[in-house]
TITI-806325 format. One record per residue: x, y, z of N, C-alpha, C, CB in turn; residue in one letter. Coordinates in steps of 0.1 Angstrom, whole numbers. Glycine has a CB too. Example, Ala and Ser with C-alpha at 12.3 -4.5 7.8 and 13.67 -1.06 7.14 Angstrom:
((132,-57,78),(123,-45,78),(132,-33,78),(113,-45,90),'a') ((128,-22,71),(137,-11,71),(129,0,79),(141,-6,57),'s') 
***
This chain:
((248,120,20),(237,127,13),(240,127,-2),(236,141,18),'m') ((230,128,-10),(233,128,-24),(241,139,-29),(220,128,-32),'s') ((253,136,-35),(262,147,-39),(255,155,-51),(275,141,-44),'e') ((245,150,-58),(240,157,-69),(232,169,-66),(232,147,-77),'s') ((227,170,-54),(218,182,-51),(226,192,-43),(206,177,-42),'i') ((239,190,-40),(246,200,-32),(254,209,-41),(255,193,-22),'a') ((254,222,-38),(262,231,-46),(276,231,-41),(255,245,-46),'t') ((286,230,-50),(300,230,-46),(308,233,-58),(304,217,-39),'s') ((321,235,-56),(330,238,-67),(332,225,-75),(343,243,-62),'s') ((338,227,-87),(341,215,-95),(351,206,-88),(348,220,-109),'d') ((360,211,-80),(369,203,-73),(363,194,-63),(380,212,-66),'n') ((351,198,-59),(344,190,-48),(340,176,-53),(332,198,-43),'a') ((339,174,-66),(335,161,-71),(347,153,-76),(324,163,-82),'t') ((358,158,-73),(370,152,-79),(372,138,-76),(382,160,-74),'k') ((369,133,-64),(371,120,-60),(359,112,-57),(381,119,-48),'c') ((348,115,-64),(335,109,-61),(336,94,-59),(325,113,-71),'h') ((338,87,-70),(340,72,-69),(354,68,-75),(329,65,-77),'h') ((363,78,-77),(375,75,-84),(385,68,-75),(382,88,-89),'n') ((388,55,-77),(397,47,-68),(412,52,-69),(396,33,-71),'p') ((415,60,-79),(429,64,-80),(433,77,-73),(433,66,-95),'t') ((423,84,-67),(425,97,-61),(433,95,-48),(412,104,-58),'v') ((442,104,-45),(450,103,-33),(444,111,-21),(464,108,-36),'s') ((449,108,-9),(444,115,3),(446,130,1),(450,110,15),'c') ((457,134,-5),(461,148,-6),(451,155,-15),(475,150,-11),'g') ((445,148,-25),(436,155,-35),(422,154,-30),(438,148,-48),'d') ((419,145,-21),(405,142,-17),(398,154,-11),(404,130,-8),'c') ((386,157,-15),(379,169,-9),(375,167,5),(367,171,-18),'r') ((376,154,10),(371,151,24),(383,150,34),(364,138,24),'l') ((395,153,29),(407,150,38),(407,159,50),(420,152,30),'n') ((400,171,50),(399,179,62),(391,173,73),(394,193,58),'a') ((382,164,69),(374,157,78),(380,144,83),(360,154,73),'i') ((386,136,74),(392,123,77),(405,125,84),(394,115,64),'c') ((413,135,80),(427,135,84),(429,146,94),(436,137,72),'l') ((439,145,103),(443,156,112),(447,168,103),(454,152,121),'p') ((442,180,107),(445,192,100),(460,195,99),(437,204,106),'i') ((467,191,110),(481,195,111),(490,184,104),(485,196,125),'s') ((485,174,98),(493,164,92),(501,170,80),(484,152,87),'l') ((514,168,80),(522,173,69),(520,166,56),(537,172,74),'h') ((522,173,45),(520,167,32),(528,154,30),(523,176,21),'v') ((540,153,35),(548,141,34),(542,130,42),(563,143,38),'d') ((536,133,54),(530,123,62),(517,118,56),(527,129,76),'d') ((510,127,49),(498,123,41),(501,112,31),(491,135,35),'i') ((513,114,24),(517,105,14),(520,91,21),(530,110,8),'d') ((525,91,33),(528,78,40),(514,71,43),(535,81,53),'k') ((505,79,47),(491,73,50),(485,68,37),(482,84,57),'l') ((487,76,27),(481,72,14),(486,59,9),(484,83,3),'d') ((499,56,12),(505,44,8),(498,31,13),(520,44,12),'d') ((492,32,25),(486,20,31),(471,19,28),(489,21,46),'i') ((465,30,23),(451,29,20),(448,22,8),(445,44,20),'i') ((437,14,9),(433,6,-3),(419,11,-8),(432,-9,1),'q') ((418,13,-21),(405,18,-26),(400,8,-37),(407,32,-32),'r') ((390,1,-34),(384,-9,-43),(373,-3,-51),(379,-21,-35),'g') ((365,-12,-57),(354,-8,-65),(343,-3,-56),(349,-19,-74),'r') ((334,6,-62),(323,11,-53),(314,0,-49),(315,22,-61),'p') ((308,1,-37),(297,-8,-33),(284,-4,-39),(296,-8,-17),'l') ((276,-14,-43),(263,-11,-48),(253,-12,-37),(259,-21,-59),'q') ((241,-5,-39),(231,-5,-29),(227,-19,-24),(218,2,-34),'k') ((228,-21,-10),(224,-34,-4),(236,-43,-3),(214,-41,-12),'g') ((248,-39,-8),(260,-47,-7),(267,-45,7),(270,-44,-18),'e') ((272,-56,12),(279,-55,25),(293,-51,24),(278,-69,32),'y') ((297,-41,32),(311,-38,34),(318,-48,42),(313,-24,40),'l') ((312,-52,53),(317,-63,62),(305,-68,70),(328,-59,71),'y') ((306,-80,75),(295,-86,82),(299,-88,97),(291,-99,76),'r') ((289,-88,105),(291,-91,119),(298,-104,121),(277,-91,127),'s') ((307,-104,131),(315,-116,135),(327,-119,125),(307,-128,136),'n') ((328,-112,114),(340,-114,105),(352,-109,112),(338,-107,91),'e') ((364,-115,110),(376,-110,116),(379,-95,113),(388,-118,112),'p') ((382,-88,124),(385,-74,122),(399,-72,116),(385,-67,136),'f') ((400,-65,105),(413,-62,98),(415,-48,95),(414,-71,86),'q') ((404,-41,92),(405,-27,87),(394,-18,93),(404,-27,72),'s') ((397,-5,93),(386,5,94),(384,11,81),(390,16,105),'v') ((373,18,79),(369,23,66),(365,38,67),(358,15,59),'y') ((369,46,57),(365,60,56),(355,60,44),(377,70,55),'a') ((343,66,46),(334,67,35),(338,79,26),(319,69,41),'v') ((339,76,13),(343,87,4),(331,92,-3),(353,81,-6),'r') ((321,84,-6),(309,89,-12),(298,79,-9),(310,90,-28),'s') ((286,84,-10),(274,75,-6),(272,75,9),(277,61,-11),'g') ((263,66,13),(260,64,27),(260,49,31),(246,71,31),'t') ((264,46,43),(265,32,48),(258,32,61),(279,27,49),'i') ((249,22,63),(243,20,76),(250,8,83),(228,17,75),'k') ((251,9,96),(255,-2,105),(243,-8,111),(265,4,116),'a') ((243,-22,111),(232,-29,117),(237,-40,126),(223,-35,106),'v') ((229,-43,136),(232,-54,145),(220,-63,146),(236,-49,160),'n') ((223,-76,147),(212,-86,148),(209,-89,163),(215,-99,141),'i') ((197,-86,167),(193,-88,181),(192,-103,184),(180,-81,185),'t') ((190,-106,197),(189,-120,202),(177,-127,195),(188,-121,217),'n') ((167,-120,192),(155,-126,186),(156,-126,171),(142,-120,191),'d') ((167,-122,165),(169,-123,151),(165,-111,143),(162,-135,146),'g') ((161,-100,150),(157,-88,143),(169,-79,140),(147,-80,152),'q') ((168,-72,129),(178,-62,125),(176,-49,132),(178,-60,110),'e') ((187,-44,139),(187,-31,146),(197,-22,139),(190,-33,161),'q') ((192,-11,134),(201,-1,128),(208,6,139),(194,9,118),'v') ((221,7,139),(229,13,149),(236,26,145),(239,4,155),'t') ((236,29,132),(242,42,128),(242,44,113),(256,42,133),'g') ((244,56,109),(245,60,95),(258,67,93),(232,69,90),'f') ((266,64,83),(279,70,81),(279,77,67),(290,59,81),'y') ((282,90,68),(282,98,56),(296,100,51),(275,112,59),'l') ((298,106,39),(312,109,34),(321,116,44),(311,116,21),'p') ((333,111,46),(342,117,55),(342,111,69),(340,132,56),'g') ((333,102,71),(332,95,84),(338,81,84),(317,95,89),'e') ((343,77,95),(350,64,96),(342,54,104),(364,67,104),'v') ((342,42,99),(334,31,106),(343,19,106),(321,28,98),'l') ((338,9,114),(346,-4,116),(353,-4,129),(355,-5,105),'g') ((353,6,137),(360,6,149),(354,-3,160),(362,20,155),'m') ((342,-7,157),(336,-17,167),(343,-30,167),(321,-19,163),'d') ((352,-33,158),(359,-45,157),(372,-45,165),(362,-49,143),'g') ((376,-34,170),(389,-33,176),(390,-41,189),(393,-19,179),'i') ((380,-40,198),(380,-46,211),(381,-61,211),(368,-42,219),'a') ((373,-68,202),(372,-82,203),(378,-89,190),(358,-87,204),'q') ((385,-81,182),(391,-86,169),(381,-92,160),(401,-97,173),'n') ((368,-88,161),(358,-91,151),(348,-80,151),(352,-106,153),'h') ((341,-78,139),(331,-68,138),(319,-72,146),(328,-65,124),'y') ((313,-63,154),(301,-66,161),(289,-62,153),(301,-58,175),'t') ((290,-53,143),(280,-49,135),(283,-53,120),(278,-33,136),'n') ((272,-52,112),(274,-54,98),(273,-40,92),(264,-64,92),'s') ((279,-37,80),(278,-25,74),(273,-27,59),(292,-18,73),'a') ((262,-20,56),(255,-22,43),(254,-8,36),(241,-28,46),'i') ((257,-8,23),(255,4,15),(241,7,13),(263,3,2),'a') ((237,20,16),(223,24,14),(221,30,-1),(220,35,24),'l') ((232,32,-7),(233,37,-21),(247,34,-26),(229,52,-22),'e') ((249,36,-39),(263,34,-44),(273,42,-35),(264,38,-59),'t') ((283,35,-30),(292,41,-21),(306,37,-24),(288,37,-6),'a') ((315,46,-21),(330,43,-23),(336,45,-9),(336,52,-34),'a') ((346,36,-6),(352,37,7),(367,36,5),(347,26,17),'v') ((374,41,15),(389,39,16),(391,29,28),(397,52,19),'c') ((398,18,24),(401,8,35),(414,10,41),(400,-7,28),'e') ((415,11,54),(427,14,61),(431,1,70),(426,27,70),'i') ((440,-7,65),(444,-19,73),(449,-14,87),(455,-27,66),'p') ((443,-20,97),(445,-15,111),(459,-17,116),(435,-21,121),'f') ((465,-29,112),(478,-32,117),(488,-22,111),(482,-47,113),'s') ((486,-19,99),(496,-9,93),(494,5,98),(494,-9,77),'r') ((481,8,101),(479,21,107),(484,22,121),(464,24,107),'m') ((484,11,128),(490,11,142),(505,15,140),(488,-2,149),'e') ((512,8,131),(526,11,129),(529,25,125),(532,1,118),'d') ((520,30,116),(522,44,111),(519,54,122),(513,47,99),'l') ((509,51,131),(506,60,142),(518,62,152),(494,55,149),'s') ((526,52,153),(538,53,162),(548,63,156),(545,39,163),'l') ((548,64,142),(557,74,136),(550,88,135),(560,69,122),'q') ((537,88,135),(530,101,134),(521,103,146),(522,101,121),'l') ((525,109,157),(517,111,168),(504,119,165),(525,119,179),'p') ((504,128,156),(492,135,152),(481,126,147),(495,146,142),'t') ((485,116,139),(476,106,134),(470,98,145),(483,97,123),'l') ((479,94,155),(474,86,166),(464,94,174),(486,82,175),'q') ((466,106,177),(457,115,184),(444,116,177),(463,129,187),'r') ((445,118,164),(433,119,156),(424,107,156),(436,122,141),'h') ((431,95,156),(423,83,157),(417,81,170),(432,71,153),'f') ((424,85,181),(418,84,194),(405,94,195),(428,88,205),'f') ((406,105,188),(395,114,188),(383,108,181),(399,127,181),'q') ((386,101,170),(375,94,163),(368,83,171),(381,87,150),'l') ((377,76,179),(371,66,188),(363,72,199),(383,57,194),'m') ((367,83,204),(360,90,214),(347,95,209),(368,102,220),'s') ((347,101,197),(334,105,190),(324,94,189),(337,112,177),'k') ((329,82,185),(321,70,183),(314,67,197),(329,59,178),'e') ((322,67,207),(317,63,221),(306,74,225),(328,63,231),'i') ((309,86,223),(300,97,226),(287,96,219),(307,111,224),'t') ((288,93,206),(276,91,197),(267,80,203),(280,89,183),'s') ((273,69,207),(266,58,212),(259,62,225),(275,46,215),'d') ((266,69,234),(260,73,246),(248,83,244),(270,80,255),'q') ((250,92,234),(239,102,231),(227,95,225),(245,113,222),'q') ((230,85,217),(218,78,211),(210,70,222),(223,67,201),'l') ((217,64,232),(210,58,243),(202,68,250),(220,51,252),'i') ((207,80,253),(200,90,260),(188,94,251),(209,102,263),'t') ((190,96,239),(179,100,230),(167,90,230),(184,102,215),'l') ((171,77,229),(160,67,228),(153,65,241),(166,54,224),'l') ((160,68,252),(154,65,265),(145,76,271),(165,62,275),'s') ((148,89,266),(141,100,272),(133,108,263),(151,109,278),'k') ((135,108,250),(129,118,241),(117,113,234),(139,122,231),'n') ((108,122,231),(96,119,223),(100,117,208),(86,131,224),'s') ((90,112,201),(92,109,186),(97,122,179),(80,103,180),'a') ((90,133,183),(93,146,176),(108,150,179),(84,157,181),'d') ((112,148,192),(126,152,195),(136,143,188),(127,151,210),'e') ((133,130,187),(142,121,181),(144,124,166),(137,106,182),'r') ((133,126,159),(134,129,145),(141,143,143),(120,128,138),'i') ((137,153,151),(143,166,149),(158,165,152),(137,176,159),'a') ((162,157,161),(177,155,164),(184,148,153),(179,147,177),'s') ((178,138,147),(184,132,135),(186,141,124),(176,119,131),'l') ((176,149,121),(176,159,110),(187,169,112),(163,165,107),'l') ((188,174,125),(198,184,128),(212,178,128),(196,189,142),'l') ((214,165,131),(226,158,130),(231,158,115),(226,144,136),'s') ((222,154,107),(225,153,92),(229,167,87),(214,147,84),'i') ((221,177,91),(224,191,88),(238,195,91),(213,200,94),'s') ((241,192,104),(255,196,109),(266,189,101),(256,193,124),'t') ((264,176,99),(274,168,92),(275,173,77),(270,153,92),'r') ((264,177,71),(265,183,58),(273,196,58),(251,185,52),'n') ((270,204,68),(277,217,69),(292,214,71),(272,225,81),'h') ((296,204,78),(310,201,80),(317,197,67),(312,190,91),'n') ((309,192,58),(314,188,45),(313,199,34),(308,175,39),'r') ((309,211,39),(308,223,30),(296,221,20),(321,226,23),'h') ((286,214,25),(274,212,17),(263,220,24),(270,197,15),'l') ((251,220,18),(240,227,23),(235,221,36),(228,228,13),'s') ((233,229,46),(228,225,59),(213,225,60),(234,234,70),'a') ((207,231,50),(192,233,50),(185,225,39),(189,247,49),'t') ((192,220,29),(186,212,18),(194,200,16),(185,221,6),'f') ((188,188,18),(196,176,16),(186,164,13),(205,172,28),'f') ((191,154,8),(183,142,6),(186,131,16),(186,136,-9),'r') ((176,125,22),(178,114,31),(181,102,24),(165,113,40),'l') ((193,96,26),(196,84,18),(189,71,24),(211,82,18),'p') ((185,72,37),(179,61,43),(163,61,42),(182,61,58),'m') ((157,49,43),(143,48,41),(136,52,54),(139,34,37),'s') ((123,55,54),(115,57,66),(116,45,75),(100,60,62),'r') ((117,33,70),(118,21,78),(131,21,86),(117,9,70),'a') ((142,25,79),(155,26,86),(155,37,96),(166,29,75),'d') ((149,48,94),(149,59,104),(141,54,116),(142,71,98),'i') ((129,47,113),(122,42,125),(129,32,133),(108,37,119),'g') ((136,23,126),(144,12,132),(154,18,141),(150,3,122),'n') ((161,28,136),(172,35,143),(167,42,155),(180,44,134),'y') ((156,49,154),(151,57,165),(141,50,174),(145,70,159),'l') ((138,38,171),(128,31,179),(114,35,177),(132,32,194),'g') ((111,38,164),(97,43,161),(92,35,149),(98,58,157),'l') ((79,35,148),(73,28,136),(74,37,124),(58,25,139),'t') ((72,31,112),(73,38,100),(62,49,100),(71,29,88),'i') ((50,45,105),(38,54,105),(41,66,114),(26,47,110),'e') ((48,64,125),(51,75,134),(61,85,127),(57,70,147),'t') ((71,79,120),(81,87,113),(74,96,103),(92,79,106),'v') ((65,90,95),(58,97,85),(49,108,91),(49,88,76),'s') ((42,105,102),(33,115,109),(41,127,114),(25,108,120),'r') ((53,124,120),(61,135,125),(66,144,114),(73,129,133),'v') ((71,138,103),(75,146,92),(64,155,86),(81,137,81),'l') ((52,149,85),(41,156,81),(37,168,90),(28,147,79),'s') ((38,165,103),(35,175,113),(45,187,112),(35,169,127),'r') ((58,183,111),(69,193,109),(66,202,97),(82,187,108),'f') ((61,195,86),(58,203,74),(46,212,76),(55,193,62),'q') ((36,208,83),(24,216,86),(28,228,95),(13,208,92),'k') ((38,225,104),(42,236,113),(52,245,106),(48,230,125),'s') ((55,243,94),(64,251,86),(79,250,91),(60,266,86),'d') ((82,239,97),(96,237,101),(104,232,89),(97,227,113),'l') ((97,223,81),(104,216,70),(95,217,58),(106,202,74),'l') ((101,215,46),(94,211,34),(99,197,30),(97,222,23),'e') ((90,188,29),(93,174,26),(88,170,13),(88,165,37),'v') ((97,166,4),(94,161,-9),(100,147,-11),(98,171,-21),'n') ((92,137,-7),(97,123,-7),(110,122,2),(101,118,-21),'k') ((122,120,-4),(134,119,5),(141,133,6),(143,109,0),'k') ((137,143,-1),(143,156,-1),(138,164,11),(142,163,-14),'e') ((147,170,19),(143,177,30),(148,192,29),(148,171,43),'i') ((140,201,31),(144,215,32),(140,220,46),(137,224,21),'t') ((150,224,54),(148,230,67),(144,245,66),(160,228,77),'i') ((132,248,69),(127,262,67),(129,270,80),(113,262,63),'k') ((129,263,92),(130,270,104),(140,263,113),(116,272,111),'d') ((153,266,112),(163,259,119),(162,261,134),(177,264,115),'m') ((159,273,138),(157,276,153),(145,268,158),(156,291,155),'d') ((134,268,151),(123,260,155),(125,245,157),(111,263,146),'g') ((133,240,147),(136,226,148),(145,223,160),(143,221,135),'l') ((154,232,163),(163,231,175),(155,231,187),(174,241,175),'k') ((145,239,188),(136,240,200),(129,227,201),(126,251,198),'r') ((124,221,190),(117,208,191),(127,197,197),(112,203,178),'v') ((139,198,192),(149,188,197),(155,191,210),(161,187,186),'a') ((151,202,216),(157,206,229),(172,208,228),(153,196,240),'n') ((176,212,216),(191,214,214),(199,202,214),(196,224,224),'m') ((193,190,215),(200,177,215),(202,173,201),(193,167,224),'e') ((212,176,195),(215,174,181),(225,163,178),(218,186,173),'t') ((228,155,188),(239,146,187),(236,132,181),(245,144,200),'a') ((224,130,177),(221,117,171),(229,115,158),(206,115,168),'c') ((236,104,156),(244,102,144),(241,91,135),(258,101,148),'g') 
***
């Protein structure tokens, strides 16, 4: 989500796009790292992390079928994962917000199965997987945390399949908005006011809906006083009502 509209302390913007910031100083380390990781162990992890220049909107972090070498933690901005279907169409498979890790789809076959594209200016931390494997043997807490991240990725995939196969357009969009709300809350940002970094087309692609349907549903939510919609800015006015629409299925990621 756009960092500019979220209220937070001065320290919260400390590592926005700064490639020199360390894991210990990063405002997102409570999300990326195991809470119990000792400060000396954080320094060990910090030694293997690479921080390059920010990605610009539309730039690829990696492409499908490229050799798998690293996983990535989003530090700022938003990145979408896409897959190319057998008929050559682009399918959006996920959106990654600050503090979230992507690239794990490459572990099984030693190449990335998806491509990752910046939806806006984005900064990432690159974590070479071979070095993280070695470090995980020294730090069992880190190894468990990485397994938890992998489990979360699998669970998100399963929940998306369920969402697309059973739910109505209203339920799908409500679930996506609640997911973003929850993920914002986890980053100590506003759960009720945020900017959608993805286009209506990306939302429709991800949820299996047309752009027109996405727009109609958002308009309907606004008329029902569930939301206030101002272009890409969303204000959730009735959280409980939105949860009822989603049937409490808020796991779309």
